[in-house]
Structures are given as C-alpha cells and as structure tokens.
C-alpha positions as CSV (number, residue, x, y, z in Angstrom):
1,X,32.3,4.6,38.0
2,X,31.9,7.9,39.7
3,X,31.9,7.4,43.4
4,X,29.0,8.5,45.7
5,X,30.5,11.5,47.7
6,X,27.3,12.5,49.6
7,X,25.5,9.5,51.0
8,X,21.8,10.2,52.0
9,X,18.5,8.6,51.9
10,X,19.1,7.0,48.5
11,X,22.2,5.2,49.6
12,X,20.1,3.8,52.5
13,X,17.4,2.8,50.0
14,X,20.0,0.9,48.0
15,X,21.5,-0.7,51.1
16,X,18.0,-1.8,52.0
17,X,17.6,-3.2,48.5
18,X,20.6,-5.6,49.0
19,X,19.0,-7.1,52.2
20,X,16.7,-10.2,52.0
21,X,13.2,-9.3,50.9
22,X,11.6,-9.9,54.3
23,X,13.9,-7.3,55.8
24,X,13.9,-4.7,53.0
25,X,10.1,-4.6,52.5
26,X,8.3,-2.5,55.1
27,X,5.1,-3.7,56.8
28,X,1.7,-2.4,56.2
29,X,1.4,1.3,56.8
30,X,-1.2,2.7,59.1
31,X,-3.8,5.3,58.0
32,X,-2.9,8.8,58.8
33,X,-4.3,10.1,62.1
34,X,-6.1,13.2,61.1
35,X,-9.5,14.0,62.2
36,X,-12.4,11.7,63.3
37,X,-13.6,9.1,60.9
38,X,-17.0,10.9,60.7
39,X,-15.3,14.0,59.3
40,X,-12.7,12.3,57.2
41,X,-12.6,10.9,53.7
42,X,-10.3,7.9,53.1
43,X,-8.2,7.8,50.0
44,X,-5.9,4.7,49.6
45,X,-2.6,4.3,47.9
46,X,-0.6,1.0,47.2
47,X,3.1,1.2,47.0
48,X,5.4,-1.6,45.9
49,X,8.5,-1.6,48.1
50,X,10.2,-4.6,46.6
51,X,13.9,-4.4,45.6
52,X,13.3,-3.6,42.0
53,X,10.6,-0.9,42.7
54,X,11.6,0.8,46.0
55,X,13.4,3.7,44.2
56,X,10.3,4.5,42.2
57,X,7.7,4.0,44.9
58,X,9.6,5.9,47.6
59,X,9.7,9.1,45.6
60,X,6.2,8.7,44.2
61,X,4.9,8.3,47.8
62,X,6.8,11.3,49.1
63,X,5.2,13.5,46.5
64,X,1.7,12.1,47.2
65,X,2.1,12.7,50.9
66,X,3.2,16.3,50.3
67,X,0.1,17.0,48.2
68,X,-2.4,15.5,50.7
69,X,-0.8,17.3,53.7
70,X,-0.9,20.5,51.8
71,X,-4.6,19.9,50.8
72,X,-5.5,19.2,54.4
73,X,-3.7,22.3,55.7
74,X,-5.8,24.3,53.2
75,X,-9.2,22.9,54.4
76,X,-9.2,19.4,53.0
77,X,-11.7,18.0,50.5
78,X,-15.1,19.7,50.6
79,X,-14.3,20.6,54.2
80,X,-13.4,17.0,55.2
81,X,-10.0,15.9,56.2
82,X,-8.4,13.5,53.8
83,X,-7.1,10.3,55.5
84,X,-4.2,9.2,53.1
85,X,-4.0,5.5,53.8
86,X,-1.0,3.8,52.4
87,X,-0.7,0.0,51.8
88,X,2.9,-1.2,51.2
89,X,3.4,-4.4,49.3
90,X,6.5,-6.4,48.5
91,X,5.9,-7.3,44.9
92,X,4.7,-10.9,45.5
93,X,1.2,-12.1,44.4
94,X,0.4,-12.9,48.0
95,X,1.1,-9.2,49.2
96,X,-1.0,-7.9,46.3
97,X,-3.8,-10.4,47.2
98,X,-3.7,-9.1,50.8
99,X,-3.9,-5.5,49.7
100,X,-7.0,-6.1,47.5
101,X,-8.6,-8.1,50.3
102,X,-8.0,-5.1,52.6
103,X,-9.6,-2.8,50.1
104,X,-12.6,-5.1,49.8
105,X,-13.0,-5.0,53.6
106,X,-12.7,-1.2,53.7
107,X,-15.9,0.3,52.6
108,X,-14.8,3.8,53.7
109,X,-12.1,4.1,51.0
110,X,-13.6,6.1,48.1
111,X,-10.7,5.8,45.7
112,X,-7.4,4.0,45.1
113,X,-4.9,6.4,43.5
114,X,-1.3,6.6,42.6
115,X,-0.6,2.7,42.6
116,X,3.2,2.4,42.2
117,X,5.3,0.9,40.6
118,X,4.3,-0.3,37.2
119,X,4.2,-4.1,37.9
120,X,2.0,-3.6,40.9
121,X,-0.2,-1.1,39.1
122,X,-0.6,-3.4,36.0
123,X,-1.6,-6.4,38.1
124,X,-4.0,-4.3,40.2
125,X,-6.0,-3.3,37.1
126,X,-7.1,-6.9,36.4
127,X,-7.7,-7.6,40.1
128,X,-9.8,-4.5,40.8
129,X,-11.8,-4.9,37.5
130,X,-12.8,-8.4,38.6
131,X,-13.3,-7.9,42.3
132,X,-13.9,-4.2,43.0
133,X,-15.4,-2.7,39.8
134,X,-17.0,0.1,41.8
135,X,-13.6,1.4,43.1
136,X,-12.0,4.1,41.0
137,X,-8.3,3.3,40.3
138,X,-6.9,6.8,39.7
139,X,-3.6,8.0,38.2
140,X,-1.6,4.8,38.7
141,X,2.1,4.7,37.7
142,X,1.1,2.6,34.8
143,X,3.4,2.3,31.8
144,X,1.7,-0.1,29.4
145,X,-1.7,1.7,29.4
146,X,-3.0,0.1,26.2
147,X,-2.5,-3.5,27.4
148,X,-4.3,-3.1,30.7
149,X,-7.2,-0.8,30.1
150,X,-10.3,-1.0,32.3
151,X,-13.5,1.1,32.8
152,X,-12.6,1.7,36.4
153,X,-8.9,2.7,35.9
154,X,-8.1,6.3,35.0
155,X,-4.5,6.9,33.8
156,X,-3.2,10.5,33.6
157,X,0.4,9.9,32.5
158,X,1.8,9.2,29.0
159,X,2.2,5.6,28.2
160,X,5.6,3.9,27.6
161,X,4.6,3.6,24.0
162,X,4.4,7.4,23.8
163,X,7.7,7.8,25.7
164,X,9.4,5.5,23.2
165,X,7.9,7.4,20.2
166,X,9.1,10.7,21.7
167,X,12.6,9.3,22.3
168,X,13.0,7.9,18.8
169,X,11.6,11.1,17.2
170,X,14.1,13.2,19.0
171,X,16.9,10.9,17.7
172,X,15.6,10.9,14.1
173,X,15.7,14.6,14.1
174,X,19.5,14.3,14.9
175,X,20.1,12.1,11.9
176,X,20.2,8.8,13.6
177,X,19.1,6.0,11.3
178,X,19.7,3.0,13.6
179,X,19.1,2.3,17.3
180,X,19.5,-0.6,19.6
181,X,16.7,-1.8,22.1
182,X,17.9,-3.4,25.4
183,X,15.4,-5.1,27.5
184,X,16.0,-5.5,31.3
185,X,14.1,-8.9,31.4
186,X,12.6,-11.5,29.3
187,X,9.1,-10.2,30.3
188,X,9.8,-6.8,29.0
189,X,11.3,-8.2,25.8
190,X,8.0,-10.1,25.2
191,X,5.8,-7.1,26.1
192,X,7.5,-4.3,24.3
193,X,9.6,-5.6,21.3
194,X,6.8,-5.4,18.8
195,X,5.9,-1.9,19.9
196,X,9.4,-0.6,19.6
197,X,9.9,-2.2,16.2
198,X,6.7,-0.8,14.9
199,X,7.5,2.7,16.2
200,X,11.0,2.6,14.7
201,X,9.6,1.4,11.3
202,X,7.1,4.3,11.2
203,X,10.1,6.7,11.7
204,X,12.2,5.0,9.1
205,X,14.7,3.8,11.7
206,X,16.2,0.3,11.8
207,X,16.3,-1.3,15.2
208,X,18.5,-4.1,16.7
209,X,16.9,-5.9,19.7
210,X,19.0,-7.2,22.7
211,X,17.7,-9.5,25.4
212,X,19.3,-11.7,28.0
213,X,18.2,-14.1,30.7
214,X,21.5,-13.6,32.5
215,X,23.7,-10.7,33.5
216,X,23.1,-7.4,31.8
217,X,26.7,-6.4,32.3
218,X,27.8,-9.4,30.3
219,X,25.3,-8.3,27.6
220,X,26.8,-4.8,27.5
221,X,30.3,-6.3,27.1
222,X,29.1,-8.4,24.2
223,X,28.4,-5.4,22.1
224,X,30.7,-4.9,19.1
225,X,32.0,-1.7,17.3
226,X,29.3,-2.3,14.7
227,X,26.6,-2.3,17.4
228,X,24.3,0.8,17.5
229,X,25.7,3.7,19.5
230,X,22.3,4.8,20.7
231,X,20.4,2.2,22.8
232,X,16.9,2.4,24.1
233,X,16.7,0.7,27.6
234,X,13.4,-0.8,28.7
235,X,13.8,-1.8,32.4
236,X,14.3,-0.5,35.9
237,X,17.0,1.5,37.6
238,X,19.0,-1.4,38.9
239,X,19.0,-3.2,35.6
240,X,20.1,0.0,33.8
241,X,22.9,0.6,36.2
242,X,24.2,-3.0,35.7
243,X,24.1,-2.5,31.9
244,X,25.8,0.8,32.3
245,X,28.6,-0.9,34.2
246,X,29.1,-3.3,31.4
247,X,29.4,-0.3,29.0
248,X,32.0,1.2,31.3
249,X,34.1,-2.0,31.2
250,X,33.8,-2.0,27.4
251,X,35.1,1.5,27.2
252,X,33.1,2.3,24.0
253,X,30.9,5.4,23.7
254,X,27.2,4.7,23.9
255,X,24.1,6.7,24.6
256,X,21.5,5.1,26.8
257,X,17.8,6.2,26.4
258,X,15.7,5.1,29.4
259,X,12.0,5.4,30.2
260,X,10.4,7.3,33.1
261,X,10.3,4.5,35.5
262,X,14.1,4.8,36.2
263,X,15.3,7.2,38.7
264,X,18.0,9.6,37.4
265,X,18.8,11.0,40.8
266,X,19.6,7.5,42.1
267,X,21.7,6.7,39.1
268,X,23.5,10.0,39.6
269,X,24.4,9.0,43.2
270,X,25.2,5.4,42.4
271,X,27.6,6.4,39.8
272,X,27.6,6.9,36.0
273,X,29.7,5.6,33.1
274,X,32.3,7.8,31.5
275,X,31.2,6.3,28.2
276,X,27.4,6.2,28.4
277,X,25.5,9.4,29.1
278,X,21.9,8.4,30.2
279,X,18.9,10.2,28.9
280,X,15.5,9.4,30.4
281,X,12.0,10.4,29.3
282,X,9.7,12.1,31.8
283,X,5.9,12.3,31.9
284,X,5.7,15.3,34.1
285,X,7.3,18.8,33.7
286,X,10.9,19.5,34.6
287,X,11.2,19.9,38.5
288,X,12.7,23.4,37.9
289,X,9.9,24.5,35.6
290,X,8.1,27.7,36.3
291,X,4.6,26.2,36.0
292,X,2.4,27.1,39.0
293,X,1.9,23.4,39.8
294,X,5.6,22.7,39.8
295,X,6.3,25.8,42.0
296,X,3.6,24.6,44.5
297,X,5.2,21.1,44.5
298,X,8.7,22.5,45.3
299,X,7.3,24.7,48.0
300,X,5.4,21.8,49.6
301,X,8.3,19.4,49.4
302,X,10.7,21.9,50.9
303,X,8.3,22.7,53.7
304,X,7.3,19.2,54.6
305,X,10.2,16.9,53.6
306,X,13.9,17.0,53.6
307,X,14.0,15.7,50.0
308,X,15.4,17.0,46.7
309,X,12.8,17.5,43.9
310,X,12.6,14.6,41.5
311,X,10.3,13.7,38.5
312,X,8.9,10.7,40.3
313,X,7.9,12.6,43.4
314,X,6.5,15.3,41.2
315,X,4.4,12.7,39.5
316,X,3.2,11.5,42.9
317,X,2.2,15.1,43.8
318,X,0.3,15.5,40.5
319,X,-1.5,12.2,41.0
320,X,-2.8,13.3,44.3
321,X,-3.7,16.8,43.1
322,X,-5.6,15.3,40.1
323,X,-7.5,13.0,42.4
324,X,-8.4,15.9,44.7
325,X,-9.5,18.2,41.9
326,X,-11.9,15.5,40.5
327,X,-13.3,14.6,43.9
328,X,-13.7,18.3,44.9
329,X,-16.3,18.6,42.0
330,X,-18.4,15.6,43.1
331,X,-22.1,16.6,43.5
332,X,-23.5,15.3,46.7
333,X,-21.6,13.1,49.3
334,X,-18.2,11.8,48.3
335,X,-19.0,8.1,48.2
336,X,-17.3,5.4,46.2
337,X,-20.1,5.3,43.7
338,X,-20.2,9.1,43.2
339,X,-16.4,9.2,42.9
340,X,-16.5,6.5,40.1
341,X,-19.1,8.6,38.3
342,X,-17.0,11.7,38.5
343,X,-13.8,10.1,37.3
344,X,-15.7,8.3,34.5
345,X,-16.6,11.6,33.0
346,X,-12.9,12.2,32.3
347,X,-13.3,15.9,32.1
348,X,-10.2,18.0,31.3
349,X,-8.3,19.3,34.4
350,X,-5.7,22.1,34.4
351,X,-3.3,21.5,37.4
352,X,-1.6,24.9,37.4
353,X,-0.4,24.7,33.9
354,X,-0.1,20.9,33.5
355,X,-3.3,20.1,31.5
356,X,-4.7,16.5,31.7
357,X,-7.0,16.0,28.8
358,X,-8.3,12.3,28.5
359,X,-8.6,10.9,25.0
360,X,-11.0,8.3,23.6
361,X,-8.6,5.5,24.6
362,X,-8.9,6.5,28.3
363,X,-5.5,8.0,28.5
364,X,-4.7,11.3,30.3
365,X,-1.9,13.1,28.5
366,X,0.7,12.5,25.9
367,X,3.1,14.8,27.7
368,X,6.7,13.6,27.5
369,X,10.0,15.4,27.9
370,X,13.7,14.3,28.6
371,X,16.5,14.7,31.1
372,X,20.1,13.5,31.0
373,X,22.8,12.3,33.4
374,X,26.0,13.4,31.8
375,X,29.3,11.4,31.8
376,X,30.5,13.5,34.7
377,X,27.4,12.8,36.8
378,X,25.3,16.1,36.3
379,X,21.6,16.0,35.7
380,X,20.6,18.3,32.9
381,X,17.0,19.2,31.9
C-alpha cells in the first residue's frame, strides 16, 4: 500500500475512528452564537460521527458551515441571522432518539437539513414522519431514496440506484459484459442486490454477487482468475479500503467502482492498491468545475477553513445553499409551517449552474459523474 506522506486532519480522523466509540464520538454541538434569538432563524443539522460515518459527515458538515457563514456575512436569511445548530450523534438508536427528542423540544428550529450519513438520514425519515411531520427534512445525505420516501423529506441528490445505473452504463460502453457486486455488509447485500441485478439485466450485463459476514480482505483474497475484473462496491470507506487491501495481497488486476458515500481523498491518504484503481460516482459537480456554485464553494472554503475541496463538502455546501434559496422565497414569516409549504412545492432551483429539478417521485436530480484514485494514488476527475 502507498504510505501516507502528509498526515493531516484525515489521519487524525482515522486515528479517532480506532478509539472506543465513547471517545471517538463528539458530544452534542452547541448552537452558533450569532445574533439575538429574536433576530435569528434556527436551522438544524444532524451529523453521525460514528466510526463508519465520520469521514462522510465531517466533510459534509464543513461544507454546510462554510455556506451558512457565507450567507450570514451577506445579510442572512431575509435579513435574519441564521443559527446553524448542529447535533452530533454516534450512530446508535439511543443517540438518534435523543436528537429527535431535542428537535421536538425546540420549536424555534424551522427545518432540519443535510442529515449525514446515509444510515442516520434513513432512520430519521421514519422517525420524523411519525413524530414531527410538520418539520421539513431537507437535502439529507440519503442514498436509498426510493425505499424511504416521505411527504416531509425533500432529497436533492441522485439516489444510489441512479449512481449504480450510471456506473454500469459507463462500463457497458467500454464493452464490459460482466461485473461483480461486492457488499460491505449483510444489510447492504439485502437492500441492494435486487436493484443491482435488475439494472445489470436491463443493460444486458451479467452480474456476480459477493457477500461476507466476516473480513472483506478475506473475501477479496477468495477471488479467482475467473472472477470479474470490474467490481461494484456497495459500502463505506473503511470497508472499501479493507477490500482493496485484500486485492493488493492477491496481486491481480481489478477495478473497483464505489458509490458517492466513500471518501476518495481519505482513500488516497490511507493508501491505494497497486492492482485496483478505485472509481467513485459523485452526485455533485467536480470540485474543480467552472460552475459559479463550485467557484463560490471553493472561495468560501478557502476563506473560512483550512480544508481541501472534496465532493462531500461540496455536497454539504449545496445542501445548505438549496435550503437557503427555498427559505428565502417564503412568503410571510419563516415559520416551520411556512417552510414545509415552501419545500413541498418542490420548485426548480438553479444553484449557480447546478440545477435541482424535483420529479414526480420526490427526487431532486439525477446528476451523477465519476472520479478515480489511480494505482499511484492520484485523484482524477
């Protein structure tokens, strides 16, 4: 594996991830101190800082914070300061229960936005539908949109199913006629196997499914010369790295296609396999794109945080900007009820070249692109 030559924040995150959960998981974050409560509008965000989700949630949260700080610096929301309140959870049912209870007790919060990562966002959909149906749940980092739809949840990013279709289509153009599908856990195998097989069939591709309840490195080492060279990976960053380590030991050329909830920059720093370039779908534009919204994101990130641009922090930035744009158009006072009505209209929003156009299935966009970590550790795309 390629060694990590420049330790930084991500190496600290992965060191934290190796600690016991009670130490690795931060406590509840306090609301931002900006303006008096009478001249502020509270927007809440829930971030899962558990071991498996910290690499996603940290970046997503950085992008969201950059957006709200930028918005406040430019006059806020209809002249009001935005109090960006962050609730950190540790992935357990008890922590999510406490987060929802806090929201129920907080009548000032007009919207919950940008819930991250996927597991927490998925569970929150059901809890909020039952217990807080009047609270808009906006732009969550929600991968399986079709399975957890709700009248008060308003996704804006492409679903995992759309990402898979995009990845497989790009492979079919290259003349690939068989792919493998590797699942990071038994739960992901149960949730997505049928989808992958149906998509592959529609594209006239054969697909071989792999699952394990044990070590993903052992699963990688069990592959044979007859196994597919191109493998779709459904799981998180730690699981993908573990599987890649197994491919490295096997010393057989493979191509790993991952979804948007893996962090390519973390994989780049943790080390890549010489035998398995990693390609990941993205549901936001490239971070070096010339779109106005991406330029604004890079400028805000560079001004406010000592962080490199990443697709996940750009997603957090876009989630906050979308929330702002809809709330900015609310007629009358920005209350929870008026906010829900505004999001329920699902009007198209153009965020500086990134257009969000909800469809009849309550999804925001089918936008998907790809980046790659090469065998020598470079990120392309």
